[in-house]
LUMBATI-680599 format. One line per 10 residues: number of its first residue (from 0); their letters; for each residue x, y, z of N, C-alpha, C. Coordinates in nm, 4 decimals, decimal comma. Last residue first. Layout:
BEGIN
NUM> A> X:Y:Z:X:Y:Z:X:Y:Z | ...;
This chain:
BEGIN
281> QISIKAVAPS> 10,1412:10,5909:5,2286:10,0778:10,5696:5,0965:10,1138:10,6881:5,0030 | 10,2919:10,4142:5,4919:10,2905:10,5350:5,4071:10,2219:10,5023:5,2749 | 10,3221:10,3075:5,8215:10,2593:10,2853:5,6958:10,2478:10,4148:5,6187 | 10,6085:10,2155:6,0248:10,4993:10,3066:5,9883:10,4464:10,2664:5,8512 | 10,7806:10,0704:6,3044:10,7275:10,0622:6,1718:10,6144:10,1631:6,1480 | 11,0713:10,0075:6,4826:10,9537:10,0979:6,4720:10,9087:10,1060:6,3284 | 11,3024:9,8654:6,4580:11,1881:9,7953:6,5150:11,0617:9,8765:6,5091 | 11,5903:9,8981:6,4065:11,4855:9,8979:6,3023:11,3646:9,8176:6,3493 | 11,7238:10,0919:6,6796:11,7021:9,9660:6,6046:11,5887:9,9803:6,5072 | 11,8930:10,4040:6,6477:11,7819:10,3300:6,7035:11,7622:10,2024:6,6168;
271> VQTGDASTLQ> 12,2349:10,4643:6,6898:12,1305:10,4383:6,5951:12,0182:10,3596:6,6632 | 12,5036:10,6711:6,7506:12,3990:10,5965:6,8132:12,2797:10,5831:6,7202 | 12,6765:10,8137:6,5895:12,7318:10,7000:6,6637:12,6256:10,6160:6,7268 | 12,6016:11,0420:6,4527:12,5924:10,9172:6,3850:12,6386:10,7974:6,4644 | 12,5829:11,2874:6,5674:12,7197:11,2443:6,5269:12,7182:11,1048:6,4639 | 12,3118:11,2969:6,6281:12,3645:11,3906:6,5289:12,5046:11,3476:6,4815 | 12,1778:10,9646:6,6437:12,2292:11,0846:6,7068:12,2958:11,1703:6,5982 | 11,9030:10,8585:6,4402:12,0440:10,8505:6,4782:12,0813:10,9772:6,5545 | 11,6030:10,6691:6,4131:11,6712:10,7942:6,4545:11,8197:10,7605:6,4721 | 11,3556:10,5329:6,1915:11,4708:10,5242:6,2785:11,5269:10,6638:6,3040;
261> LDINDGTPAN> 11,1070:10,3420:6,0691:11,1299:10,4760:6,1194:11,2430:10,4686:6,2222 | 11,0518:10,1276:5,7907:11,1298:10,1581:5,9125:11,1287:10,3065:5,9422 | 10,7375:10,0112:5,6857:10,8500:10,1022:5,6613:10,9196:10,1365:5,7913 | 10,5179:9,8481:5,6146:10,6231:9,8002:5,7045:10,7489:9,8818:5,6840 | 10,3353:9,9146:5,4154:10,2883:9,8983:5,5527:10,3934:9,8575:5,6523 | 10,4260:10,1700:5,1710:10,4005:10,0351:5,2164:10,3595:10,0315:5,3646 | 10,6786:10,3768:5,0161:10,5406:10,3464:5,0584:10,5269:10,1992:5,0926 | 10,9493:10,6105:5,0829:10,8980:10,4786:5,0346:10,7529:10,4576:5,0858 | 10,9313:10,9576:4,9991:10,9422:10,8522:5,0988:10,8919:10,7226:5,0411 | 10,9238:11,1851:4,8450:10,9934:11,0690:4,7891:11,0091:10,9544:4,8894;
251> PPIQINVQYV> 10,8029:11,3764:4,9984:10,7305:11,3323:4,8790:10,7946:11,2060:4,8139 | 10,8325:11,3039:5,3548:10,8825:11,3532:5,2275:10,8035:11,2999:5,1074 | 10,6292:11,4018:5,6143:10,6619:11,2874:5,5352:10,7081:11,3321:5,3962 | 10,7712:11,6206:5,8421:10,6796:11,6128:5,7277:10,7254:11,4925:5,6488 | 10,7798:11,6145:6,2063:10,8398:11,6006:6,0726:10,7287:11,6164:5,9660 | 10,8633:11,6448:6,5480:10,7731:11,6845:6,4381:10,8465:11,6790:6,3052 | 10,8893:11,4618:6,8315:10,9640:11,4963:6,7105:10,8640:11,5222:6,5988 | 10,9003:11,4797:7,1827:10,8153:11,4856:7,0607:10,9030:11,5322:6,9465 | 11,0201:11,2632:7,4405:11,0454:11,3735:7,3445:10,9443:11,3629:7,2307 | 11,0096:11,1804:7,7810:10,9581:11,1542:7,6445:10,9736:11,2826:7,5618;
241> GPFGPAQGAF> 11,0656:11,2377:8,0437:11,1566:11,1418:7,9737:11,1148:11,1149:7,8268 | 10,7277:11,3061:8,1277:10,8667:11,3083:8,1627:10,9465:11,1966:8,0879 | 10,4877:11,4539:7,9698:10,5419:11,3166:7,9680:10,6901:11,3177:8,0008 | 10,3943:11,7159:7,9345:10,3293:11,6274:8,0319:10,3816:11,4863:8,0440 | 10,4949:11,7551:7,6052:10,4267:11,8154:7,7197:10,3566:11,7116:7,8086 | 10,8069:11,6408:7,5233:10,6658:11,6123:7,5013:10,5882:11,6626:7,6235 | 11,0797:11,8440:7,4520:11,0006:11,7825:7,5530:10,8576:11,7650:7,5118 | 11,1769:11,8087:7,1000:11,1874:11,8611:7,2372:11,0963:11,7878:7,3294 | 11,2050:11,9134:6,7804:11,2366:11,8018:6,8671:11,2598:11,8573:7,0099 | 11,0746:12,0040:6,4688:11,0811:12,0324:6,6115:11,1192:11,9043:6,6788;
231> EVPVMVGTNV> 11,1456:11,9267:6,2154:11,0830:12,0592:6,2284:11,0819:12,1025:6,3770 | 11,4010:11,7617:6,0543:11,3272:11,7724:6,1818:11,2770:11,9172:6,1964 | 11,4024:11,6109:5,7339:11,4312:11,7265:5,8161:11,3423:11,7255:5,9410 | 11,4979:11,2763:5,6779:11,3841:11,3662:5,6947:11,4211:11,4849:5,7794 | 11,6406:11,0710:5,4352:11,6636:11,1533:5,5536:11,5600:11,2610:5,5596 | 11,5268:10,7582:5,3262:11,5176:10,9055:5,3050:11,5449:10,9763:5,4383 | 11,7437:10,4735:5,3192:11,6113:10,5348:5,3047:11,6261:10,6870:5,2751 | 11,9958:10,4024:5,3658:11,9344:10,3471:5,2483:11,7992:10,4080:5,2198 | 12,0767:10,5234:5,6039:12,1689:10,5259:5,4868:12,1130:10,4647:5,3591 | 11,8339:10,3434:5,7696:11,9460:10,4330:5,7855:12,0426:10,4169:5,6660;
221> GGIWVIPNVN> 11,5072:10,3135:5,6369:11,6378:10,2561:5,6662:11,7487:10,3558:5,6689 | 11,2654:10,4418:5,6047:11,3023:10,3408:5,5040:11,4416:10,2844:5,5250 | 11,3529:10,7494:5,7192:11,2346:10,6702:5,6793:11,2779:10,5716:5,5725 | 11,5245:10,8978:5,9820:11,5327:10,8216:5,8592:11,4007:10,7476:5,8379 | 11,6437:11,1888:6,1430:11,5325:11,0986:6,1198:11,5497:11,0311:5,9851 | 11,8804:11,2821:6,3771:11,8563:11,2634:6,2338:11,7456:11,1584:6,2188 | 11,8255:11,5223:6,6444:11,8580:11,3900:6,5937:11,8401:11,3890:6,4400 | 11,9603:11,8434:6,7239:11,8581:11,7615:6,6638:11,9081:11,6218:6,6262 | 12,0718:11,9510:7,0301:12,1200:11,9026:6,8997:12,0140:11,8106:6,8419 | 11,9133:12,0382:7,2375:12,0300:12,1190:7,2009:12,0839:12,0795:7,0615;
211> VVCGSPPCSS> 11,5533:12,0333:7,2041:11,6830:11,9635:7,2212:11,7995:12,0486:7,1696 | 11,3535:12,2762:7,3656:11,4030:12,2213:7,2396:11,5354:12,1471:7,2674 | 11,0516:12,3313:7,5082:11,1903:12,3113:7,5448:11,2517:12,2269:7,4294 | 10,8208:12,5664:7,3475:10,8680:12,4347:7,3922:11,0119:12,4393:7,4375 | 10,6924:12,7971:7,2929:10,7657:12,7386:7,1811:10,8283:12,6048:7,2182 | 10,5931:12,8690:7,5434:10,4998:12,8201:7,4400:10,5683:12,7539:7,3255 | 10,8531:12,7295:7,7687:10,7793:12,8379:7,7068:10,6826:12,7850:7,5992 | 10,8248:12,4966:8,0462:10,8690:12,5286:7,9091:10,7889:12,6455:7,8530 | 10,7521:12,4087:8,2895:10,8096:12,5417:8,2847:10,8553:12,5810:8,1458 | 10,6584:12,1505:8,2501:10,5660:12,2521:8,2954:10,6174:12,3941:8,2903;
201> GGDGDNVPPT> 10,7812:11,9216:8,1524:10,7953:12,0456:8,0741:10,7002:12,1552:8,1204 | 10,7437:11,7125:8,3243:10,6895:11,6993:8,1919:10,6938:11,8286:8,1103 | 11,0095:11,5966:8,5291:10,9114:11,6940:8,4978:10,8679:11,6834:8,3519 | 11,2252:11,4390:8,5901:11,0913:11,3936:8,6275:10,9806:11,4831:8,5931 | 11,4515:11,7066:8,6131:11,4295:11,5645:8,6213:11,2868:11,5327:8,6624 | 11,3622:11,9994:8,4217:11,3974:11,9331:8,5470:11,3709:11,7857:8,5399 | 11,5099:12,1098:8,1244:11,3892:12,0483:8,1846:11,4365:11,9753:8,3147 | 11,6474:12,4186:8,0032:11,6601:12,2887:8,0624:11,5288:12,2423:8,1216 | 11,5031:12,5721:7,7025:11,5516:12,5766:7,8383:11,5650:12,4378:7,8993 | 11,6978:12,3084:7,5799:11,7010:12,4488:7,6164:11,5593:12,5070:7,5986;
191> MAGLGTAYFF> 11,8134:11,9782:7,6765:11,7253:12,0725:7,6104:11,7493:12,2134:7,6564 | 11,9987:11,6700:7,6241:11,9696:11,7968:7,6922:11,8856:11,8916:7,6086 | 11,8598:11,3726:7,4663:11,9571:11,4536:7,5332:11,9059:11,5837:7,5926 | 11,7007:11,1788:7,3578:11,7511:11,2836:7,2657:11,8379:11,3861:7,3373 | 11,5668:10,9631:7,4796:11,7126:10,9564:7,4615:11,7676:11,0647:7,3685 | 11,2637:10,8761:7,2993:11,3372:10,9089:7,4185:11,4886:10,9058:7,3878 | 10,9676:10,9782:7,1148:11,0998:10,9113:7,1281:11,1541:10,9403:7,2696 | 10,6862:10,9988:6,9032:10,7453:11,0084:7,0359:10,8728:10,9219:7,0425 | 10,6045:11,2127:6,6210:10,6153:11,0845:6,6906:10,6892:11,1045:6,8201 | 10,3896:11,3858:6,3887:10,4874:11,3819:6,4991:10,4929:11,2425:6,5555;
181> AQTGRPIPHS> 10,3357:11,5381:6,0616:10,3174:11,4348:6,1630:10,4151:11,4559:6,2793 | 10,2061:11,6409:5,7485:10,2737:11,6768:5,8767:10,2382:11,5724:5,9803 | 10,2478:11,4784:5,4335:10,1624:11,5073:5,5520:10,2512:11,5437:5,6690 | 10,3885:11,3861:5,2169:10,3650:11,5310:5,2264:10,2912:11,5733:5,3526 | 10,2110:11,0785:5,1705:10,3337:11,1594:5,1524:10,2975:11,3094:5,1622 | 9,9637:10,9786:5,4096:10,0041:11,0174:5,2780:10,1384:11,0926:5,2768 | 9,9766:10,6925:5,6211:9,9862:10,8377:5,6129:10,0302:10,8783:5,4711 | 9,7344:10,4317:5,6600:9,8627:10,4803:5,6073:9,8616:10,6309:5,5899 | 9,5539:10,4542:5,9738:9,5559:10,4296:5,8289:9,6913:10,4788:5,7754 | 9,3708:10,4056:6,2783:9,4915:10,4127:6,1999:9,4626:10,4004:6,0527;
171> ALSSFGPVNP> 9,2564:10,4516:6,6160:9,2309:10,4533:6,4704:9,3628:10,4710:6,3969 | 9,2623:10,2595:6,8919:9,3438:10,3589:6,8232:9,3228:10,3527:6,6719 | 9,1315:10,0487:7,0025:9,0745:10,1803:7,0277:9,1475:10,2952:6,9544 | 9,2743:9,8202:6,9562:9,1539:9,8440:6,8744:9,0956:9,9854:6,8916 | 9,5595:9,7163:6,9406:9,5082:9,8378:7,0122:9,3875:9,8900:6,9353 | 9,6378:9,5147:6,7786:9,6453:9,4963:6,9202:9,5949:9,6084:7,0052 | 9,7208:9,7348:6,5210:9,7110:9,5959:6,5630:9,7328:9,5782:6,7116 | 9,5281:10,0227:6,5035:9,6617:9,9743:6,5333:9,6447:9,8290:6,5815 | 9,2653:10,0019:6,2535:9,3127:10,0218:6,3913:9,4547:9,9699:6,4056 | 9,2034:9,9444:5,9939:9,1443:10,0647:6,0494:9,1951:10,0980:6,1902;
161> APAAITGDTL> 9,5097:10,0415:5,8163:9,3748:10,0692:5,8639:9,3038:9,9389:5,9024 | 9,8558:10,0314:5,9286:9,7457:9,9794:5,8398:9,6083:10,0063:5,9008 | 9,9566:10,3511:6,0623:9,9625:10,2091:6,0594:9,8531:10,1552:5,9710 | 9,9927:10,6243:6,1930:10,0341:10,5786:6,0604:10,0642:10,4296:6,0584 | 9,7023:10,7108:6,3774:9,8342:10,6558:6,3770:9,8698:10,6037:6,2373 | 9,5213:11,0293:6,3530:9,5322:10,8818:6,3442:9,6779:10,8435:6,3510 | 9,4721:11,3021:6,3421:9,5032:11,2417:6,4707:9,5175:11,0878:6,4702 | 9,4420:11,4323:6,0996:9,3233:11,3711:6,1595:9,3514:11,2998:6,2935 | 9,6799:11,5773:6,0523:9,5562:11,6116:5,9816:9,4325:11,5561:6,0535 | 9,8933:11,4689:6,1798:9,8382:11,5928:6,2342:9,7099:11,6346:6,1670;
151> NVLIAAGAGS> 9,9345:11,1427:6,2610:9,8959:11,2264:6,1488:9,8314:11,3534:6,2011 | 10,1839:11,0208:6,4658:10,0489:11,0721:6,4663:10,0327:11,1702:6,3443 | 10,3404:10,7346:6,5409:10,3545:10,8475:6,4515:10,2110:10,8945:6,4220 | 10,4506:10,5279:6,7174:10,3427:10,6193:6,7581:10,3621:10,7466:6,6769 | 10,5141:10,2434:6,5164:10,5629:10,3672:6,5796:10,4415:10,4549:6,6135 | 10,4115:9,9195:6,5779:10,3778:10,0422:6,5113:10,4347:10,1614:6,5875 | 10,6994:9,7292:6,6888:10,5613:9,7395:6,6467:10,5356:9,8706:6,5710 | 10,8841:9,6905:6,9748:10,8729:9,6499:6,8366:10,7301:9,6534:6,7949 | 10,8800:9,8255:7,2236:10,9996:9,7558:7,1807:11,0002:9,7122:7,0347 | 10,5375:9,7952:7,3056:10,6704:9,8527:7,3337:10,7829:9,7632:7,2824;
141> PLTFVGPAAP> 10,3146:9,7363:7,0211:10,3578:9,7329:7,1609:10,4989:9,7808:7,1792 | 10,3950:10,0595:6,9561:10,2859:9,9814:7,0110:10,2851:9,8461:6,9433 | 10,6926:10,2511:7,0437:10,6081:10,1754:6,9527:10,4912:10,1102:7,0312 | 10,9284:10,5183:7,0391:10,8252:10,4439:7,1060:10,7316:10,3801:7,0089 | 11,2683:10,5002:6,9496:11,1336:10,5426:6,9079:11,0301:10,4566:6,9786 | 11,5651:10,6365:7,0886:11,4772:10,5213:7,0677:11,3382:10,5730:7,0359 | 11,9024:10,7688:7,0900:11,7584:10,7737:7,0587:11,6915:10,6369:7,0488 | 12,1085:10,8965:7,2827:12,0908:10,7546:7,2414:11,9444:10,7334:7,2112 | 12,3377:11,1479:7,3598:12,2106:11,1148:7,2971:12,2134:10,9701:7,2533 | 12,5691:11,1436:7,5284:12,4809:11,2616:7,5241:12,3446:11,2336:7,4645;
131> VLTVNTSASQ> 12,5770:10,8319:7,7171:12,6281:10,9170:7,6058:12,5269:11,0344:7,5948 | 12,6689:10,5949:7,9644:12,5878:10,7102:7,9249:12,6566:10,7849:7,8105 | 12,6658:10,2577:8,0452:12,7347:10,3618:7,9656:12,6343:10,4722:7,9289 | 12,6341:10,1241:8,3715:12,5756:10,1517:8,2414:12,6532:10,2635:8,1759 | 12,6675:9,8706:8,6239:12,7181:9,9865:8,5544:12,6472:10,0005:8,4208 | 12,4794:9,7912:8,9230:12,5414:9,7526:8,7984:12,5993:9,8837:8,7372 | 12,3485:9,6655:9,2349:12,4173:9,7678:9,1547:12,4664:9,7061:9,0231 | 12,1032:9,6456:9,4858:12,1768:9,5795:9,3778:12,2318:9,6882:9,2890 | 12,0180:9,6415:9,8371:12,0486:9,7053:9,7130:12,1178:9,6115:9,6139 | 11,7748:9,6759:10,0982:11,8735:9,5935:10,0303:11,8933:9,6527:9,8899;
121> NNFTVTVNVT> 11,5632:9,8039:10,2119:11,6952:9,8243:10,2695:11,8032:9,7342:10,2145 | 11,3587:9,7504:10,0345:11,3566:9,6805:10,1629:11,4964:9,6856:10,2285 | 11,5617:9,8296:9,7586:11,4286:9,7926:9,8031:11,4400:9,7163:9,9345 | 11,7423:10,0075:9,5155:11,7274:9,9728:9,6566:11,5822:9,9423:9,6892 | 11,9743:9,9995:9,2589:11,8329:9,9870:9,2922:11,8223:9,9383:9,4358 | 12,2170:10,1923:9,1062:12,1806:10,1167:9,2270:12,0336:10,1197:9,2466 | 12,4641:10,2255:8,8674:12,3190:10,2283:8,8877:12,2857:10,1389:9,0067 | 12,7456:10,4180:8,7805:12,6885:10,3124:8,8680:12,5387:10,3375:8,8796 | 12,8640:10,4856:8,4506:12,8087:10,5285:8,5786:12,7482:10,4095:8,6508 | 13,0876:10,5948:8,2192:13,0383:10,4734:8,2832:12,9903:10,5097:8,4224;
111> ASGQGAQMAA> 13,0346:10,8219:7,9552:13,0688:10,8015:8,0911:13,0126:10,6679:8,1406 | 13,1199:11,0371:7,6833:13,0613:10,9160:7,7363:13,1090:10,9024:7,8791 | 13,1837:11,3006:7,6398:13,1420:11,2212:7,5286:13,0778:11,0904:7,5691 | 13,0809:11,5792:7,8371:13,1405:11,4464:7,8298:13,0930:11,3716:7,7063 | 12,9297:11,8092:7,8394:13,0539:11,8089:7,7595:13,1244:11,6792:7,7526 | 12,8079:11,7781:8,1676:12,7962:11,8419:8,0352:12,9304:11,8416:7,9662 | 12,8307:11,4637:8,3308:12,8649:11,6029:8,3227:12,8528:11,6526:8,1807 | 12,5568:11,2603:8,4153:12,6767:11,2778:8,3329:12,7054:11,4230:8,3170 | 12,3458:11,2949:8,5843:12,4241:11,1706:8,5973:12,5493:11,1699:8,5146 | 12,1820:11,5100:8,5535:12,3119:11,5323:8,6208:12,3938:11,4079:8,6324;
101> FPVEVNVIGA> 11,9496:11,4076:8,4469:12,0352:11,4807:8,3586:12,1750:11,5024:8,4211 | 11,8666:11,0680:8,5430:11,8852:11,2104:8,5778:11,9827:11,2817:8,4818 | 11,6609:10,8643:8,3541:11,8025:10,8902:8,3893:11,8180:11,0372:8,4246 | 11,3600:10,7499:8,4849:11,4272:10,8511:8,3997:11,5682:10,8702:8,4440 | 11,2550:10,4051:8,4929:11,2930:10,5304:8,5531:11,3465:10,6251:8,4438 | 11,0973:10,1019:8,5629:11,1158:10,2075:8,4610:11,1432:10,3410:8,5296 | 11,1848:9,7786:8,6369:11,1634:9,9127:8,6963:11,1939:10,0130:8,5892 | 11,0775:9,4430:8,6118:11,1197:9,5697:8,5445:11,0934:9,6862:8,6381 | 10,9704:9,1867:8,6405:11,1081:9,2091:8,6724:11,1635:9,3390:8,6124 | 10,7040:9,1412:8,6088:10,7823:9,1368:8,4883:10,9359:9,1558:8,5158;
91> APIVDRMPAQ> 10,6252:9,1715:8,8728:10,5832:9,0496:8,7969:10,6629:9,0290:8,6711 | 10,7133:9,4273:8,9500:10,7848:9,3068:8,9946:10,7503:9,1830:8,9168 | 10,7387:9,7124:8,8349:10,6564:9,6012:8,7858:10,7310:9,4700:8,8233 | 10,7099:10,0453:8,8797:10,7736:9,9288:8,9393:10,6833:9,8093:8,9063 | 10,7561:10,3437:8,6852:10,6852:10,2186:8,7148:10,7740:10,1244:8,7906 | 10,8995:10,5933:8,7202:10,7724:10,5842:8,6421:10,6910:10,4601:8,6825 | 11,0954:10,8046:8,9205:11,0417:10,6698:8,9016:10,9091:10,6730:8,8231 | 11,3995:10,9855:8,8911:11,2533:10,9865:8,8941:11,1964:10,8523:8,8512 | 11,6885:10,9010:9,0791:11,6167:10,8973:8,9538:11,4699:10,9059:8,9703 | 11,9470:11,0684:9,2583:11,8207:10,9992:9,2579:11,7463:11,0128:9,1255;
81> VNNFMVTVGG> 12,2835:11,0096:9,2179:12,1784:11,1063:9,1886:12,0483:11,0280:9,1804 | 12,4840:10,8222:9,2457:12,4377:10,8865:9,3674:12,3367:10,9991:9,3425 | 12,4952:10,7193:8,9794:12,6109:10,7929:9,0390:12,5614:10,8812:9,1554 | 12,1640:10,6960:8,9989:12,2678:10,6933:8,8966:12,3828:10,7853:8,9481 | 11,9340:10,5065:9,1910:12,0336:10,6168:9,1847:12,1288:10,5917:9,0689 | 11,6040:10,4376:9,2968:11,7108:10,4132:9,2002:11,8035:10,5350:9,1960 | 11,3827:10,2688:9,5200:11,4538:10,3909:9,4769:11,5693:10,3471:9,3865 | 11,0685:10,1425:9,6290:11,1939:10,1267:9,5482:11,2515:10,2603:9,5169 | 10,8261:10,1709:9,7413:10,9340:10,1382:9,8313:11,0656:10,1147:9,7583 | 10,6629:10,2516:9,5341:10,6468:10,1151:9,5813:10,7615:10,0718:9,6708;
71> LSTSFPVSDA> 10,9075:10,4855:9,4645:10,7805:10,4326:9,4177:10,7710:10,2847:9,4620 | 11,0788:10,7901:9,4749:11,0517:10,6646:9,5409:10,9160:10,6157:9,5015 | 11,0845:11,0275:9,3444:11,2106:10,9512:9,3431:11,1986:10,8256:9,4245 | 10,7959:11,1054:9,1382:10,8640:11,0890:9,2670:10,9942:11,0140:9,2489 | 10,7511:11,3193:8,8531:10,7661:11,1893:8,9110:10,8360:11,1968:9,0472 | 10,5535:11,6244:8,8702:10,6777:11,5492:8,8488:10,6756:11,4103:8,9143 | 10,2827:11,4101:8,8105:10,4033:11,4732:8,7503:10,4282:11,5992:8,8285 | 10,1384:11,1003:8,9221:10,1474:11,2463:8,9176:10,2774:11,2870:8,8525 | 10,1534:10,8349:8,9461:10,0222:10,8909:8,9229:10,0190:11,0404:8,9256 | 10,3598:10,5686:8,8614:10,3537:10,7088:8,8922:10,2143:10,7638:8,8571;
61> DAQSAGLGSG> 10,2702:10,2504:8,9927:10,2848:10,3372:8,8789:10,2780:10,4825:8,9207 | 10,3581:9,9307:9,1115:10,3327:10,0728:9,1467:10,3593:10,1595:9,0254 | 10,3122:9,5939:9,2063:10,3187:9,6944:9,1011:10,2828:9,8343:9,1544 | 10,5132:9,4792:9,4847:10,3861:9,4862:9,4097:10,3948:9,6017:9,3092 | 10,7760:9,4720:9,5681:10,6863:9,3635:9,6114:10,5567:9,3658:9,5329 | 11,1061:9,5172:9,4153:10,9754:9,5573:9,4653:10,8874:9,4414:9,5002 | 11,2893:9,3372:9,2635:11,2807:9,4859:9,2503:11,1447:9,5375:9,2903 | 11,3452:9,0782:9,2431:11,3395:9,1327:9,3786:11,3331:9,2854:9,3769 | 11,5387:9,1083:8,9435:11,4428:9,0373:9,0288:11,4513:9,0942:9,1679 | 11,5537:9,2881:8,6305:11,6130:9,2131:8,7395:11,5061:9,1369:8,8156;
51> FIAVLSGPAV> 11,6084:9,5699:8,4271:11,5591:9,4345:8,4370:11,6290:9,3634:8,5499 | 11,5004:9,8884:8,3762:11,5983:9,8125:8,4485:11,5407:9,6727:8,4753 | 11,4522:10,1029:8,1125:11,3942:9,9888:8,1813:11,5112:9,9129:8,2443 | 11,4486:10,4628:8,0924:11,5162:10,3333:8,0777:11,4388:10,2271:8,1567 | 11,4061:10,7723:7,9335:11,3442:10,6649:8,0098:11,4188:10,5341:7,9850 | 11,6617:11,0295:7,9501:11,5827:10,9281:7,8798:11,5129:10,8350:7,9797 | 11,8307:11,2004:8,0840:11,7002:11,2496:8,0466:11,6112:11,1477:7,9799 | 12,1283:11,0733:7,9340:12,0631:11,1452:8,0416:11,9304:11,2013:7,9957 | 12,1019:10,7649:7,7413:12,1319:10,9106:7,7546:12,0676:10,9695:7,8780 | 12,2776:10,4531:7,6993:12,1544:10,5343:7,7144:12,1975:10,6769:7,7463;
41> PAGTGDANKA> 12,4263:10,1852:7,5064:12,4339:10,3094:7,5879:12,2999:10,3815:7,5890 | 12,2497:9,8672:7,5156:12,3312:9,9683:7,4479:12,3369:10,0927:7,5356 | 12,2682:9,5839:7,7349:12,2015:9,7064:7,6946:12,2972:9,8033:7,6257 | 12,3899:9,2737:7,5834:12,3745:9,3741:7,6958:12,3199:9,5015:7,6429 | 12,4380:9,1264:7,3578:12,3116:9,1103:7,4323:12,2920:9,2021:7,5490 | 12,6606:9,1786:7,2122:12,6742:9,0722:7,3128:12,5473:9,0503:7,3963 | 12,5895:9,3912:7,0544:12,6018:9,2632:6,9916:12,6106:9,1478:7,0894 | 12,3570:9,5776:7,2679:12,4828:9,5594:7,1972:12,4854:9,4203:7,1327 | 12,0107:9,6786:7,2255:12,1200:9,5996:7,2872:12,2426:9,6008:7,2038 | 11,7205:9,8661:7,2981:11,8379:9,8478:7,2164:11,9485:9,7740:7,2934;
31> FSAANLVGGP> 11,4557:9,9188:7,3665:11,5232:9,8049:7,4310:11,6483:9,7674:7,3492 | 11,3143:10,1424:7,2835:11,3618:10,0507:7,1803:11,4180:9,9207:7,2368 | 11,2208:10,2703:7,5219:11,1442:10,2757:7,3953:11,1846:10,1635:7,3035 | 11,4050:10,2422:7,7235:11,2668:10,1957:7,7449:11,1795:10,2020:7,6243 | 11,7261:10,1178:7,6974:11,6362:10,2233:7,6481:11,4926:10,1701:7,6540 | 11,8208:9,9212:7,9859:11,7937:9,9392:7,8445:11,7086:10,0590:7,8160 | 12,0188:9,7450:8,1838:11,9603:9,8769:8,1840:11,9487:9,9166:8,0331 | 12,1514:9,4916:8,2101:12,0091:9,5006:8,2014:11,9427:9,6367:8,2126 | 12,4044:9,3956:8,2334:12,3752:9,4698:8,1126:12,2312:9,4963:8,0977 | 12,2817:9,1351:8,4346:12,4002:9,1988:8,3766:12,3710:9,2643:8,2429;
21> VISPQQAYVA> 11,9895:9,2186:8,6122:12,0438:9,1367:8,5044:12,1705:9,2083:8,4517 | 12,0078:9,2766:8,9560:11,9949:9,3386:8,8227:12,0565:9,2458:8,7217 | 11,8291:9,1998:9,2558:11,9370:9,1766:9,1632:11,9039:9,2392:9,0293 | 11,7366:9,2050:9,6053:11,7299:9,2619:9,4673:11,8497:9,2211:9,3849 | 11,6440:8,9258:9,7958:11,7527:9,0192:9,7621:11,7359:9,0740:9,6208 | 11,3256:8,9084:9,9434:11,4142:8,8664:9,8351:11,5221:8,9712:9,8044 | 11,1408:8,9730:10,1294:11,2788:8,9762:10,1730:11,3772:8,9342:10,0650 | 10,8958:8,9420:10,0026:10,9362:9,0774:10,0478:11,0820:9,0831:10,0799 | 10,8857:8,6678:9,9660:10,8933:8,7530:9,8499:10,9499:8,8896:9,8898 | 10,8625:8,5883:10,2373:10,9750:8,5404:10,1565:10,9940:8,6240:10,0341;
11> ASLFTLVIWA> 10,6241:8,7065:10,3214:10,7527:8,7489:10,3828:10,8737:8,7084:10,2987 | 10,4497:8,5589:10,1604:10,4580:8,7077:10,1496:10,5871:8,7552:10,2029 | 10,4870:8,3005:10,2642:10,5201:8,3319:10,1261:10,5376:8,4795:10,1025 | 10,3866:8,3392:10,5285:10,5271:8,2980:10,5036:10,5710:8,3326:10,3634 | 10,1234:8,4120:10,4772:10,2110:8,5065:10,5493:10,3553:8,4690:10,5271 | 10,0317:8,1791:10,3571:10,0308:8,3040:10,2840:10,1262:8,4068:10,3464 | 10,0597:7,9984:10,5735:10,1318:7,9769:10,4453:10,1439:8,1081:10,3671 | 9,8790:8,1112:10,7519:10,0197:8,1026:10,7873:10,1058:8,0850:10,6662 | 9,6382:8,0812:10,6211:9,6867:8,2161:10,6440:9,8332:8,2186:10,6857 | 9,6086:7,8034:10,6093:9,6325:7,8796:10,4851:9,6904:8,0171:10,5148;
1> KM> 9,7953:7,6101:10,8533:9,6779:7,6853:10,8135:9,7137:7,7760:10,6942 | 9,9413:7,2968:10,8145:9,9655:7,4401:10,8334:9,8468:7,5189:10,7779;
């Protein structure tokens, strides 16, 4: 059989693969938080989520403009029949990254089980996911576990051991001093005022920003064992759909060291980000 015939056959076989979603495979894209049984923990409207499966596209496609499109690489995703803005389609890793539409859950609901459908090549796969008003996760380098993207406002460095973030040699870092102003990136903090449109990076936000309706609680050094940190601002990160910016000041009594937990809880305490985001404090 000639090589080009083999390649054509293989290409057609990949293209026609039936999409499937891993059971419980819709996870917070910052923390990849899971329940005790290994399935994805609840996620929140407006958050970035990673959907794990197979047959979810034929080639990698990444959003190259804001607002995000609701179709990327021939793939679409719906939450309760509401189209989701698409950030990435990564078939090699079996991942589709999308923003959960704000309208996927009605305002005032404490939780909701919603249907998630991924469609590619006119074939679909569906699963259910639990939505809650807020389900925070902290973005890290690398994703899911590593140095929190906590930026020192004094010099723009990352609060990680000096001189560079491990694995990211272009990013300067050093431990952040107590008392320093900083911000970090998160997802899953819920609705904002003024409201932010799905897939939008806050282009219509006023100079003061689009602010979350209910502030999360920030912990340094462990939930209930560390230091609770007042939130100075929490809202839409300009230009980054599904991403929130949280401004804090490192408390004078914060623990010091190179492996300090940075965690978030929802205001009602029911949703806790995993202890996977680390910062360095001196």
